[in-house]
C-alpha positions in Angstrom: -66.5 1.6 -20.1 -64.1 3.3 -17.6 -62.9 0.9 -14.9 -63.6 1.8 -11.3 -60.6 3.0 -9.4 -59.5 0.5 -6.7 -60.4 1.2 -3.1 -57.5 2.7 -1.2 -56.4 0.7 1.9 -54.1 2.5 4.3 -52.3 1.1 7.2 -50.9 3.6 9.7 -48.0 2.4 11.8 -47.2 4.4 14.9 -45.6 3.5 18.2 -42.6 3.8 20.5 -39.1 4.3 19.1 -37.4 0.9 19.3 -40.7 -1.1 19.3 -40.3 -2.5 15.8 -42.0 -0.1 13.4 -39.3 -0.9 10.7 -40.0 -4.6 11.1 -43.8 -3.9 10.7 -43.1 -1.8 7.6 -41.0 -4.6 6.0 -43.8 -7.0 6.6 -46.3 -4.7 4.9 -43.9 -4.2 2.0 -43.6 -7.9 1.6 -47.4 -8.0 1.5 -47.5 -5.7 -1.4 -48.0 -2.3 0.3 -46.3 0.9 -0.9 -44.5 2.0 2.3 -43.5 5.5 3.4 -41.5 5.9 6.7 -41.5 9.0 8.9 -44.1 11.0 6.8 -44.7 14.4 8.4 -48.3 14.7 9.5 -48.7 17.9 7.6 -48.3 15.9 4.4 -50.6 13.0 5.3 -53.8 14.3 3.6 -52.0 15.6 0.5 -50.1 12.3 0.2 -53.3 10.3 0.4 -54.9 12.5 -2.2 -51.9 11.9 -4.5 -52.2 8.1 -4.0 -55.9 8.2 -4.9 -55.0 10.2 -8.1 -52.5 7.5 -9.0 -55.2 4.8 -8.2 -53.0 3.1 -5.5 -54.7 0.4 -3.6 -52.4 -0.5 -0.6 -50.3 2.1 1.2 -48.6 1.8 4.6 -47.4 5.0 6.4 -45.2 5.3 9.5 -45.5 8.3 11.7 -43.5 8.7 14.8 -42.1 11.0 17.4 -39.6 12.6 15.0 -42.7 14.7 14.0 -43.5 15.5 17.6 -44.7 19.0 17.0 -47.3 18.1 14.4 -48.5 14.8 16.0 -51.6 16.4 17.4 -52.9 16.8 13.9 -53.1 13.1 13.2 -56.3 12.1 15.0 -58.4 14.7 13.1 -56.7 13.7 9.9 -57.6 10.0 10.5 -61.2 11.0 11.1 -61.2 13.0 7.8 -59.9 10.0 5.9 -62.5 7.7 7.3 -65.2 10.2 6.3 -63.8 10.1 2.8 -64.3 6.3 2.7 -60.7 5.3 3.0 -60.2 1.9 4.5 -57.9 2.7 7.4 -56.2 0.5 9.9 -54.0 2.0 12.6 -51.5 -0.1 14.5 -49.5 1.1 17.5 -46.3 -0.8 18.5 -45.4 -0.7 22.1 -43.0 -2.3 24.6 -42.1 -1.9 28.3 -39.7 0.9 29.2 -37.2 -1.7 30.5 -37.3 -3.4 27.2 -36.8 -0.2 25.2 -33.9 0.8 27.5 -32.3 -2.6 26.9 -32.7 -2.3 23.1 -31.2 1.2 23.0 -28.3 0.0 25.2 -27.6 -2.9 22.9 -27.8 -1.0 19.6 -26.1 2.2 21.1 -28.6 4.3 19.2 -29.8 7.7 20.5 -33.4 8.2 21.3 -35.0 10.9 19.1 -36.0 12.9 22.3 -32.7 12.4 24.1 -30.5 15.4 24.9 -26.8 15.1 24.5 -25.4 13.2 27.4 -21.7 13.3 26.6 -19.6 13.3 29.8 -22.5 12.0 31.9 -22.2 8.8 33.9 -23.9 5.6 32.8 -26.5 6.0 35.5 -27.2 9.6 34.3 -27.4 8.5 30.7 -29.9 5.7 31.6 -32.0 8.2 33.6 -32.0 10.6 30.6 -33.1 7.7 28.3 -35.9 6.6 30.6 -37.1 10.3 30.8 -37.1 10.5 27.0 -39.1 7.2 26.7 -41.7 8.3 29.2 -42.0 11.7 27.4 -42.5 9.9 24.1 -45.2 7.7 25.7 -47.0 10.7 26.9 -46.9 12.5 23.5 -48.1 9.4 21.7 -51.0 8.6 24.1 -53.7 9.9 21.9 -52.5 7.9 18.9 -52.2 4.7 21.1 -55.8 5.2 22.3 -57.1 5.1 18.7 -55.1 2.2 17.4 -54.7 -1.5 17.8 -51.8 -2.1 20.1 -49.1 -4.8 19.6 -46.8 -5.4 22.6 -43.4 -6.3 21.2 -41.6 -6.6 24.5 -40.7 -10.3 24.2 -41.8 -11.3 20.7 -39.4 -11.9 17.9 -39.3 -10.0 14.6 -40.7 -13.0 12.8 -43.7 -13.1 15.2 -44.3 -9.4 14.8 -44.3 -9.8 11.0 -46.8 -12.6 11.3 -49.0 -10.6 13.6 -49.1 -7.6 11.3 -49.9 -9.7 8.2 -52.7 -11.4 10.0 -54.2 -8.2 11.2 -54.2 -6.5 7.8 -55.9 -9.6 6.3 -59.0 -9.2 8.5 -62.2 -7.6 7.0 -62.7 -3.9 7.4 -65.7 -2.5 9.3 -65.9 -5.6 11.5 -64.8 -6.2 15.0 -61.9 -8.6 15.2 -61.3 -10.6 18.3 -57.6 -11.4 19.0 -57.2 -14.3 21.5 -53.7 -14.7 23.0 -52.4 -17.3 25.4 -49.5 -16.4 27.6 -47.4 -17.3 30.7 -47.6 -15.1 33.7 -44.0 -15.9 34.5 -43.0 -13.9 31.4 -45.4 -11.0 32.1 -48.9 -9.9 31.0 -49.2 -8.8 27.4 -49.3 -5.0 27.3 -51.7 -5.0 24.4 -54.5 -6.9 26.2 -57.9 -5.3 26.5 -59.1 -8.1 28.8 -56.9 -10.5 30.9 -58.3 -13.7 32.4 -56.1 -15.6 34.9 -56.7 -19.4 34.7 -53.9 -20.5 37.0 -56.4 -21.9 39.5 -57.5 -24.6 37.1 -56.1 -28.2 37.2 -52.7 -28.2 35.6 -51.7 -30.9 33.1 -48.1 -30.1 33.8 -48.3 -32.4 36.8 -49.4 -35.3 34.7 -46.1 -36.9 33.4 -47.6 -38.1 30.2 -49.0 -34.6 29.4 -46.1 -32.4 30.6 -44.4 -32.1 27.2 -47.6 -31.7 25.2 -49.6 -28.5 24.7 -53.2 -27.4 24.9 -53.5 -28.1 21.2 -52.9 -31.8 21.7 -55.8 -34.2 22.1 -54.7 -35.9 25.3 -54.4 -32.5 27.1 -57.7 -31.4 25.7 -59.3 -34.6 27.0 -57.8 -34.0 30.4 -59.1 -30.5 30.6 -62.5 -31.3 29.2 -63.0 -33.8 32.1 -62.5 -31.0 34.7 -65.7 -29.3 35.8 -63.8 -26.1 36.8 -62.4 -25.7 33.2 -65.8 -26.0 31.7 -67.2 -23.4 34.2 -64.3 -21.0 33.4 -64.8 -21.4 29.7 -68.6 -20.7 30.1 -68.0 -17.6 32.2 -65.5 -16.1 29.8 -67.7 -16.8 26.8 -70.7 -15.3 28.6 -68.8 -12.2 29.5 -67.6 -11.6 25.9 -71.0 -12.3 24.4 -72.5 -9.8 26.7 -70.1 -6.9 25.9 -68.8 -7.4 22.4 -71.9 -6.0 20.7 -71.5 -2.8 22.7 -67.8 -2.6 21.8 -68.7 -3.1 18.1 -71.2 -0.3 18.4 -68.5 1.9 19.8 -66.6 1.4 16.5 -63.8 -0.7 18.0 -61.9 -2.5 15.3 -59.9 -4.9 17.5 -60.3 -6.4 21.0 -57.5 -8.4 22.4 -58.4 -11.1 25.0 -55.4 -12.6 26.9 -55.7 -15.9 28.7 -52.8 -16.6 31.1 -51.6 -19.6 33.0 -48.3 -20.4 34.7 -46.3 -21.6 31.7 -48.6 -20.6 28.7 -48.5 -24.2 27.4 -51.6 -26.1 28.5 -54.6 -24.4 30.1 -54.4 -21.0 28.5 -53.7 -22.5 25.1 -56.6 -24.9 25.4 -59.0 -22.1 26.4 -57.9 -19.9 23.5 -58.6 -22.7 21.1 -62.0 -23.3 22.6 -63.0 -19.6 22.6 -62.0 -19.3 18.9 -64.2 -22.3 18.1 -67.1 -20.9 20.2 -67.0 -17.3 19.0 -65.6 -17.7 15.5 -69.1 -18.0 13.9 -70.1 -14.6 15.0 -66.9 -12.6 15.1 -63.7 -12.4 13.1 -61.2 -14.2 15.3 -57.4 -14.4 15.4 -55.3 -16.5 17.8 -51.8 -16.2 19.1 -50.0 -18.6 21.5 -47.1 -16.4 22.7 -45.1 -18.9 24.5 -45.5 -21.7 22.0 -44.4 -19.4 19.2 -41.4 -18.3 21.2 -40.5 -21.9 21.8 -41.1 -22.7 18.1 -38.7 -19.9 17.1 -36.0 -21.3 19.4 -35.0 -20.6 22.9 -33.8 -18.6 24.7 -36.1 -15.6 24.3 -34.3 -12.6 22.9 -35.2 -8.9 23.5 -37.3 -8.8 20.4 -37.5 -6.3 17.6 -34.7 -3.7 17.9 -35.6 -1.7 14.9 -37.5 1.5 15.4 
């Protein structure tokens, strides 16, 4: 009896130049994917057909601004692949313009859309780089809209690799909730679909015995559970998500990122993320990230993050 050909799983990596696409591809290669970088969009459908013929099962493809003229083809091609039954996940890596400028300055690489700036002043070169980044952002807007966005502005390459591996491990055809705690003092995550500010809640930081613990520790959890405002905030966020997630799932959303922020990203936001995962995990596929705790665990100070394209 002839064996059934394996289902083809494709991960499409797109995003801003300098946001870490090479790091993401390496993570997928480590996970057993056959990886192709900078595939021209004109070759996407023929390449997938070839992989099906060879009975490939896991393929990762990076498409970026180097194929600027043919990027408008990609959304329709993705729709065609989904109609053919291909399991397709699209990830878009992003970072703030200031972060991208810093990375390019440190690596001394030239942006793909930059014009020659020889003889120009440093200020003129920086302006030209910012213009190139903003133009790239505009050209990639449609791809960003259809993908799950990962903001790499302050995360480390090891964190990005972990994020990518966790995302590709989630089931297809199901809405995945990504809960992320963060510190407002380091900025709001650019990949968040919903942001909840919990800085008005009682802060364990001002309790000497709790200051060096986190929202994952039992003493901090007990302190916060005893606060009526914390329970009310948790109920309100849970009610909001339960009300709207079914509609988002019907709209064919694959991922929804919910960011919970407090001042330091150590106590209140971490605790609420842990509780929301517990409360909603029975109905939805859930992932959790604790941005500041992971940065601290990787060692301070925080570096600019992934410098590869």
